[in-house]
Steps between C-alpha positions, in 0.01 A plus 500: 500500500792722607406785269223640726731472802776690317249768395379533858858521631583761237190701594589476869852628433362785288251598770769487768728718287220751444422506874867566580515779241181661633630471857821671396304775323278540807805564717569826314255789542293562189406858585673813625283593796690819583244722325185323616265749663268266689572509873698189597230374742253489211731379227543148368853361469628273226539216750127513579421335168607136529320184397458410868342837574266457202388164639423667834303774324298243307434308821376821666269574207366145506462483878471800732402745228206285396390483863528881538302544180223265617479685835491838324212385278312374806546842659356685200821588314426695181767329288732802479865394524635855476497563874507321832714215630354249257583723204852569626569129552363414157695771316824424687465131413437581133796737495717236660412239238557753222842579649594132505405462133690815401809397699504152346484656152782740589714217640443295185604799294817541710587130464474547124762774532259784438365792697202654329124514501434238770761643737372852442141390564601338830701804612215735401264282702728519807537875464127570464311234698466563874388255763148618580443559870 
């Protein structure tokens, strides 16, 4: 009877420890932004890519974006997401979710005491992905 409770408690402690380690890793910058060439007004920052921000992005894609899309279709939209406000919103939301995924991978790598492929991928993303306006 107590075995499942002990397993749950052990899992809870492990998850809390991992969360603390990831929080500590998140406090330190992952990337040297000194050589980024994207203008600061159009550049993402590491702090933009949190779980809370990802939830807001998903909510926007599930709510307002769907409404914009329905309105665009009613107004004869041709389905091209490569231009216009709808396309910019869509691409920025996709980029934001990609950034969250890349940052989480980089943070996990840092917690493991490494700095390699995942961290490089996140920093390359920050250096090369502008906010589309």
